[in-house]
PyMOL Python script that loads the backbone (N, CA, C, O; Angstrom):
from pymol import cmd

cmd.read_pdbstr("""\
ATOM      1  N   UNK A   1      -1.117 -67.145  12.418  1.00  0.00           N
ATOM      2  CA  UNK A   1      -0.784 -65.725  12.123  1.00  0.00           C
ATOM      3  C   UNK A   1      -0.913 -64.793  13.415  1.00  0.00           C
ATOM      4  O   UNK A   1      -2.057 -64.678  13.856  1.00  0.00           O
ATOM      5  N   UNK A   2       0.000 -64.187  14.007  1.00  0.00           N
ATOM      6  CA  UNK A   2      -0.018 -63.707  14.992  1.00  0.00           C
ATOM      7  C   UNK A   2      -0.785 -62.026  14.922  1.00  0.00           C
ATOM      8  O   UNK A   2      -0.166 -61.123  14.358  1.00  0.00           O
ATOM      9  N   UNK A   3      -1.694 -61.854  15.337  1.00  0.00           N
ATOM     10  CA  UNK A   3      -2.335 -60.375  15.517  1.00  0.00           C
ATOM     11  C   UNK A   3      -1.606 -59.304  16.030  1.00  0.00           C
ATOM     12  O   UNK A   3      -1.491 -59.457  17.247  1.00  0.00           O
ATOM     13  N   UNK A   4      -1.033 -58.233  15.615  1.00  0.00           N
ATOM     14  CA  UNK A   4      -0.114 -57.173  15.925  1.00  0.00           C
ATOM     15  C   UNK A   4      -1.223 -56.311  16.733  1.00  0.00           C
ATOM     16  O   UNK A   4      -2.448 -56.402  16.662  1.00  0.00           O
ATOM     17  N   UNK A   5      -0.613 -55.651  17.336  1.00  0.00           N
ATOM     18  CA  UNK A   5      -1.275 -54.437  18.393  1.00  0.00           C
ATOM     19  C   UNK A   5      -2.029 -53.605  17.466  1.00  0.00           C
ATOM     20  O   UNK A   5      -3.199 -53.328  17.730  1.00  0.00           O
ATOM     21  N   UNK A   6      -1.428 -53.150  16.329  1.00  0.00           N
ATOM     22  CA  UNK A   6      -1.971 -52.125  15.265  1.00  0.00           C
ATOM     23  C   UNK A   6      -2.847 -52.758  14.506  1.00  0.00           C
ATOM     24  O   UNK A   6      -3.687 -52.004  14.014  1.00  0.00           O
ATOM     25  N   UNK A   7      -2.954 -53.951  14.219  1.00  0.00           N
ATOM     26  CA  UNK A   7      -4.018 -54.571  13.520  1.00  0.00           C
ATOM     27  C   UNK A   7      -5.147 -54.807  14.352  1.00  0.00           C
ATOM     28  O   UNK A   7      -6.255 -54.764  13.817  1.00  0.00           O
ATOM     29  N   UNK A   8      -5.048 -55.078  15.710  1.00  0.00           N
ATOM     30  CA  UNK A   8      -6.159 -55.041  16.569  1.00  0.00           C
ATOM     31  C   UNK A   8      -6.805 -53.497  16.743  1.00  0.00           C
ATOM     32  O   UNK A   8      -7.983 -53.261  16.473  1.00  0.00           O
ATOM     33  N   UNK A   9      -5.939 -52.567  17.194  1.00  0.00           N
ATOM     34  CA  UNK A   9      -6.372 -51.367  17.346  1.00  0.00           C
ATOM     35  C   UNK A   9      -7.149 -50.669  16.025  1.00  0.00           C
ATOM     36  O   UNK A   9      -8.079 -49.863  16.033  1.00  0.00           O
ATOM     37  N   UNK A  10      -6.628 -51.106  15.197  1.00  0.00           N
ATOM     38  CA  UNK A  10      -7.413 -50.755  13.525  1.00  0.00           C
ATOM     39  C   UNK A  10      -8.676 -51.361  13.508  1.00  0.00           C
ATOM     40  O   UNK A  10      -9.685 -50.792  13.092  1.00  0.00           O
ATOM     41  N   UNK A  11      -8.641 -52.659  14.010  1.00  0.00           N
ATOM     42  CA  UNK A  11     -10.124 -53.463  13.807  1.00  0.00           C
ATOM     43  C   UNK A  11     -10.897 -52.762  14.764  1.00  0.00           C
ATOM     44  O   UNK A  11     -12.052 -52.635  14.357  1.00  0.00           O
ATOM     45  N   UNK A  12     -10.687 -52.198  16.010  1.00  0.00           N
ATOM     46  CA  UNK A  12     -11.531 -51.645  16.912  1.00  0.00           C
ATOM     47  C   UNK A  12     -11.938 -50.557  16.390  1.00  0.00           C
ATOM     48  O   UNK A  12     -13.095 -50.186  16.588  1.00  0.00           O
ATOM     49  N   UNK A  13     -11.122 -49.876  15.668  1.00  0.00           N
ATOM     50  CA  UNK A  13     -11.488 -48.404  15.295  1.00  0.00           C
ATOM     51  C   UNK A  13     -12.509 -48.573  13.743  1.00  0.00           C
ATOM     52  O   UNK A  13     -13.439 -47.796  13.526  1.00  0.00           O
ATOM     53  N   UNK A  14     -12.278 -49.269  13.148  1.00  0.00           N
ATOM     54  CA  UNK A  14     -13.293 -49.647  12.205  1.00  0.00           C
ATOM     55  C   UNK A  14     -14.494 -49.958  12.759  1.00  0.00           C
ATOM     56  O   UNK A  14     -15.533 -49.427  12.366  1.00  0.00           O
ATOM     57  N   UNK A  15     -14.455 -50.901  13.777  1.00  0.00           N
ATOM     58  CA  UNK A  15     -15.745 -51.448  14.282  1.00  0.00           C
ATOM     59  C   UNK A  15     -16.531 -50.214  15.015  1.00  0.00           C
ATOM     60  O   UNK A  15     -17.758 -50.154  14.940  1.00  0.00           O
ATOM     61  N   UNK A  16     -15.798 -49.265  15.703  1.00  0.00           N
ATOM     62  CA  UNK A  16     -16.362 -48.100  16.258  1.00  0.00           C
ATOM     63  C   UNK A  16     -16.975 -47.150  15.193  1.00  0.00           C
ATOM     64  O   UNK A  16     -18.129 -46.724  15.250  1.00  0.00           O
ATOM     65  N   UNK A  17     -16.159 -46.891  14.304  1.00  0.00           N
ATOM     66  CA  UNK A  17     -16.539 -46.284  13.159  1.00  0.00           C
ATOM     67  C   UNK A  17     -17.778 -46.650  12.464  1.00  0.00           C
ATOM     68  O   UNK A  17     -18.424 -45.769  11.898  1.00  0.00           O
ATOM     69  N   UNK A  18     -18.126 -47.750  12.457  1.00  0.00           N
ATOM     70  CA  UNK A  18     -19.301 -48.233  11.724  1.00  0.00           C
ATOM     71  C   UNK A  18     -20.589 -47.988  12.701  1.00  0.00           C
ATOM     72  O   UNK A  18     -21.687 -47.564  12.342  1.00  0.00           O
ATOM     73  N   UNK A  19     -20.139 -48.400  14.183  1.00  0.00           N
ATOM     74  CA  UNK A  19     -21.268 -47.994  15.034  1.00  0.00           C
ATOM     75  C   UNK A  19     -21.723 -46.653  15.120  1.00  0.00           C
ATOM     76  O   UNK A  19     -22.898 -46.287  15.106  1.00  0.00           O
ATOM     77  N   UNK A  20     -20.526 -45.823  15.226  1.00  0.00           N
ATOM     78  CA  UNK A  20     -20.904 -44.335  15.183  1.00  0.00           C
ATOM     79  C   UNK A  20     -21.633 -43.896  13.916  1.00  0.00           C
ATOM     80  O   UNK A  20     -22.523 -43.056  14.050  1.00  0.00           O
ATOM     81  N   UNK A  21     -21.353 -44.373  12.692  1.00  0.00           N
ATOM     82  CA  UNK A  21     -22.201 -44.015  11.594  1.00  0.00           C
ATOM     83  C   UNK A  21     -23.780 -44.410  11.762  1.00  0.00           C
ATOM     84  O   UNK A  21     -24.765 -43.749  11.433  1.00  0.00           O
ATOM     85  N   UNK A  22     -23.711 -45.643  12.354  1.00  0.00           N
ATOM     86  CA  UNK A  22     -25.231 -46.183  12.597  1.00  0.00           C
ATOM     87  C   UNK A  22     -25.850 -45.236  13.564  1.00  0.00           C
ATOM     88  O   UNK A  22     -26.959 -44.833  13.213  1.00  0.00           O
ATOM     89  N   UNK A  23     -25.355 -44.741  14.807  1.00  0.00           N
ATOM     90  CA  UNK A  23     -26.033 -43.951  15.716  1.00  0.00           C
ATOM     91  C   UNK A  23     -26.191 -42.746  15.217  1.00  0.00           C
ATOM     92  O   UNK A  23     -27.145 -42.125  15.686  1.00  0.00           O
ATOM     93  N   UNK A  24     -25.464 -42.134  14.290  1.00  0.00           N
ATOM     94  CA  UNK A  24     -25.558 -40.793  13.759  1.00  0.00           C
ATOM     95  C   UNK A  24     -26.787 -40.963  12.916  1.00  0.00           C
ATOM     96  O   UNK A  24     -27.713 -40.164  13.063  1.00  0.00           O
ATOM     97  N   UNK A  25     -26.878 -42.025  11.970  1.00  0.00           N
ATOM     98  CA  UNK A  25     -28.249 -42.442  11.076  1.00  0.00           C
ATOM     99  C   UNK A  25     -29.438 -42.236  12.240  1.00  0.00           C
ATOM    100  O   UNK A  25     -30.308 -41.376  12.101  1.00  0.00           O
ATOM    101  N   UNK A  26     -29.386 -42.975  13.207  1.00  0.00           N
ATOM    102  CA  UNK A  26     -30.566 -43.090  13.960  1.00  0.00           C
ATOM    103  C   UNK A  26     -30.685 -41.561  14.619  1.00  0.00           C
ATOM    104  O   UNK A  26     -31.860 -41.202  14.694  1.00  0.00           O
ATOM    105  N   UNK A  27     -29.972 -40.839  14.983  1.00  0.00           N
ATOM    106  CA  UNK A  27     -29.965 -39.565  15.402  1.00  0.00           C
ATOM    107  C   UNK A  27     -30.525 -38.696  14.358  1.00  0.00           C
ATOM    108  O   UNK A  27     -31.493 -37.976  14.605  1.00  0.00           O
ATOM    109  N   UNK A  28     -30.013 -38.724  13.303  1.00  0.00           N
ATOM    110  CA  UNK A  28     -30.884 -38.083  12.061  1.00  0.00           C
ATOM    111  C   UNK A  28     -32.311 -38.259  11.881  1.00  0.00           C
ATOM    112  O   UNK A  28     -33.131 -37.370  11.654  1.00  0.00           O
ATOM    113  N   UNK A  29     -32.535 -39.602  12.017  1.00  0.00           N
ATOM    114  CA  UNK A  29     -33.967 -40.078  11.844  1.00  0.00           C
ATOM    115  C   UNK A  29     -34.871 -39.571  12.881  1.00  0.00           C
ATOM    116  O   UNK A  29     -35.973 -39.099  12.600  1.00  0.00           O
ATOM    117  N   UNK A  30     -34.410 -39.663  14.095  1.00  0.00           N
ATOM    118  CA  UNK A  30     -35.201 -39.000  15.248  1.00  0.00           C
ATOM    119  C   UNK A  30     -35.348 -37.357  15.000  1.00  0.00           C
ATOM    120  O   UNK A  30     -36.406 -36.729  14.980  1.00  0.00           O
ATOM    121  N   UNK A  31     -34.391 -36.984  14.870  1.00  0.00           N
ATOM    122  CA  UNK A  31     -34.349 -35.419  14.505  1.00  0.00           C
ATOM    123  C   UNK A  31     -35.435 -35.153  13.511  1.00  0.00           C
ATOM    124  O   UNK A  31     -36.378 -34.463  13.897  1.00  0.00           O
ATOM    125  N   UNK A  32     -35.430 -35.686  12.067  1.00  0.00           N
ATOM    126  CA  UNK A  32     -36.281 -35.496  11.334  1.00  0.00           C
ATOM    127  C   UNK A  32     -37.947 -35.644  11.714  1.00  0.00           C
ATOM    128  O   UNK A  32     -38.895 -34.985  11.288  1.00  0.00           O
ATOM    129  N   UNK A  33     -37.914 -36.755  12.668  1.00  0.00           N
ATOM    130  CA  UNK A  33     -39.285 -37.323  13.307  1.00  0.00           C
ATOM    131  C   UNK A  33     -39.515 -36.055  14.233  1.00  0.00           C
ATOM    132  O   UNK A  33     -40.680 -35.674  14.339  1.00  0.00           O
ATOM    133  N   UNK A  34     -38.716 -35.497  14.782  1.00  0.00           N
ATOM    134  CA  UNK A  34     -39.056 -34.372  16.040  1.00  0.00           C
ATOM    135  C   UNK A  34     -39.442 -33.320  15.224  1.00  0.00           C
ATOM    136  O   UNK A  34     -40.408 -32.640  15.569  1.00  0.00           O
ATOM    137  N   UNK A  35     -38.668 -33.000  13.889  1.00  0.00           N
ATOM    138  CA  UNK A  35     -39.060 -31.779  13.273  1.00  0.00           C
ATOM    139  C   UNK A  35     -40.417 -31.735  12.827  1.00  0.00           C
ATOM    140  O   UNK A  35     -41.122 -30.727  12.888  1.00  0.00           O
ATOM    141  N   UNK A  36     -40.801 -32.940  12.339  1.00  0.00           N
ATOM    142  CA  UNK A  36     -42.022 -33.504  11.674  1.00  0.00           C
ATOM    143  C   UNK A  36     -43.176 -33.032  12.646  1.00  0.00           C
ATOM    144  O   UNK A  36     -44.068 -32.225  12.383  1.00  0.00           O
ATOM    145  N   UNK A  37     -42.956 -33.723  13.844  1.00  0.00           N
ATOM    146  CA  UNK A  37     -44.025 -33.511  15.067  1.00  0.00           C
ATOM    147  C   UNK A  37     -44.227 -32.125  15.455  1.00  0.00           C
ATOM    148  O   UNK A  37     -45.317 -31.686  15.821  1.00  0.00           O
ATOM    149  N   UNK A  38     -43.055 -31.380  15.361  1.00  0.00           N
ATOM    150  CA  UNK A  38     -43.118 -29.892  16.047  1.00  0.00           C
ATOM    151  C   UNK A  38     -44.027 -29.028  14.628  1.00  0.00           C
ATOM    152  O   UNK A  38     -44.981 -28.265  14.781  1.00  0.00           O
ATOM    153  N   UNK A  39     -43.436 -29.399  13.382  1.00  0.00           N
ATOM    154  CA  UNK A  39     -44.263 -28.894  12.368  1.00  0.00           C
ATOM    155  C   UNK A  39     -45.596 -28.978  12.459  1.00  0.00           C
ATOM    156  O   UNK A  39     -46.301 -28.031  12.110  1.00  0.00           O
ATOM    157  N   UNK A  40     -46.117 -30.141  12.946  1.00  0.00           N
ATOM    158  CA  UNK A  40     -47.459 -30.663  12.900  1.00  0.00           C
ATOM    159  C   UNK A  40     -48.165 -29.799  13.926  1.00  0.00           C
ATOM    160  O   UNK A  40     -49.157 -29.127  13.644  1.00  0.00           O
ATOM    161  N   UNK A  41     -47.609 -29.846  15.135  1.00  0.00           N
ATOM    162  CA  UNK A  41     -48.044 -29.251  16.219  1.00  0.00           C
ATOM    163  C   UNK A  41     -48.105 -27.788  16.179  1.00  0.00           C
ATOM    164  O   UNK A  41     -48.973 -27.200  16.824  1.00  0.00           O
ATOM    165  N   UNK A  42     -47.194 -27.121  15.423  1.00  0.00           N
ATOM    166  CA  UNK A  42     -47.353 -25.819  15.297  1.00  0.00           C
ATOM    167  C   UNK A  42     -48.488 -25.294  14.083  1.00  0.00           C
ATOM    168  O   UNK A  42     -48.965 -24.160  14.036  1.00  0.00           O
ATOM    169  N   UNK A  43     -48.721 -26.169  13.335  1.00  0.00           N
ATOM    170  CA  UNK A  43     -50.134 -25.969  12.517  1.00  0.00           C
ATOM    171  C   UNK A  43     -51.320 -26.151  13.094  1.00  0.00           C
ATOM    172  O   UNK A  43     -52.324 -25.741  12.512  1.00  0.00           O
ATOM    173  N   UNK A  44     -51.420 -26.801  14.346  1.00  0.00           N
ATOM    174  CA  UNK A  44     -52.665 -26.995  14.827  1.00  0.00           C
ATOM    175  C   UNK A  44     -52.964 -26.471  16.159  1.00  0.00           C
ATOM    176  O   UNK A  44     -52.091 -25.777  16.678  1.00  0.00           O
ATOM    177  N   UNK A  45     -53.714 -26.619  16.602  1.00  0.00           N
ATOM    178  CA  UNK A  45     -54.364 -25.994  18.013  1.00  0.00           C
ATOM    179  C   UNK A  45     -53.433 -26.466  19.079  1.00  0.00           C
ATOM    180  O   UNK A  45     -53.723 -26.082  20.212  1.00  0.00           O
ATOM    181  N   UNK A  46     -52.234 -27.318  18.938  1.00  0.00           N
ATOM    182  CA  UNK A  46     -51.684 -27.809  20.041  1.00  0.00           C
ATOM    183  C   UNK A  46     -50.355 -27.051  20.090  1.00  0.00           C
ATOM    184  O   UNK A  46     -49.361 -27.622  20.540  1.00  0.00           O
ATOM    185  N   UNK A  47     -50.294 -25.835  19.664  1.00  0.00           N
ATOM    186  CA  UNK A  47     -48.990 -24.964  19.919  1.00  0.00           C
ATOM    187  C   UNK A  47     -48.905 -24.755  21.263  1.00  0.00           C
ATOM    188  O   UNK A  47     -47.843 -24.181  21.501  1.00  0.00           O
ATOM    189  N   UNK A  48     -49.509 -24.950  22.203  1.00  0.00           N
ATOM    190  CA  UNK A  48     -49.376 -24.684  23.774  1.00  0.00           C
ATOM    191  C   UNK A  48     -48.297 -25.771  24.163  1.00  0.00           C
ATOM    192  O   UNK A  48     -47.380 -25.512  24.942  1.00  0.00           O
ATOM    193  N   UNK A  49     -48.459 -26.947  23.596  1.00  0.00           N
ATOM    194  CA  UNK A  49     -47.701 -28.076  23.869  1.00  0.00           C
ATOM    195  C   UNK A  49     -46.139 -27.727  23.588  1.00  0.00           C
ATOM    196  O   UNK A  49     -45.300 -28.160  24.378  1.00  0.00           O
ATOM    197  N   UNK A  50     -45.785 -27.030  22.588  1.00  0.00           N
ATOM    198  CA  UNK A  50     -44.353 -26.629  21.963  1.00  0.00           C
ATOM    199  C   UNK A  50     -43.982 -25.519  22.971  1.00  0.00           C
ATOM    200  O   UNK A  50     -42.789 -25.468  23.270  1.00  0.00           O
ATOM    201  N   UNK A  51     -44.811 -24.626  23.541  1.00  0.00           N
ATOM    202  CA  UNK A  51     -44.463 -23.519  24.326  1.00  0.00           C
ATOM    203  C   UNK A  51     -44.313 -23.993  25.934  1.00  0.00           C
ATOM    204  O   UNK A  51     -43.947 -23.277  26.867  1.00  0.00           O
ATOM    205  N   UNK A  52     -44.680 -25.325  25.982  1.00  0.00           N
ATOM    206  CA  UNK A  52     -44.297 -25.489  27.320  1.00  0.00           C
ATOM    207  C   UNK A  52     -45.457 -24.795  28.443  1.00  0.00           C
ATOM    208  O   UNK A  52     -45.191 -24.615  29.632  1.00  0.00           O
ATOM    209  N   UNK A  53     -46.816 -24.443  27.787  1.00  0.00           N
ATOM    210  CA  UNK A  53     -47.516 -23.872  28.700  1.00  0.00           C
ATOM    211  C   UNK A  53     -48.815 -24.603  28.711  1.00  0.00           C
ATOM    212  O   UNK A  53     -49.711 -24.286  29.494  1.00  0.00           O
ATOM    213  N   UNK A  54     -48.933 -25.612  27.824  1.00  0.00           N
ATOM    214  CA  UNK A  54     -50.120 -26.485  28.041  1.00  0.00           C
ATOM    215  C   UNK A  54     -50.110 -27.665  28.575  1.00  0.00           C
ATOM    216  O   UNK A  54     -51.161 -28.294  28.702  1.00  0.00           O
TER     217      UNK A  54
END
""", "prot")
cmd.dss("prot")
cmd.show_as("cartoon", "prot")
cmd.util.cbc("prot")
cmd.orient("prot")
């Protein structure tokens, strides 16, 4: 069976969409982690780290 240009492009698009979804999930996880750390630092004596003056 011969692969058409459309089928190849469609397959690449699906693969890229899957990889993008994975990257977005990782970014969301890192964002939550960053926000948690910022919240912790804001509640402790380490506020200067957040302000960039410490």
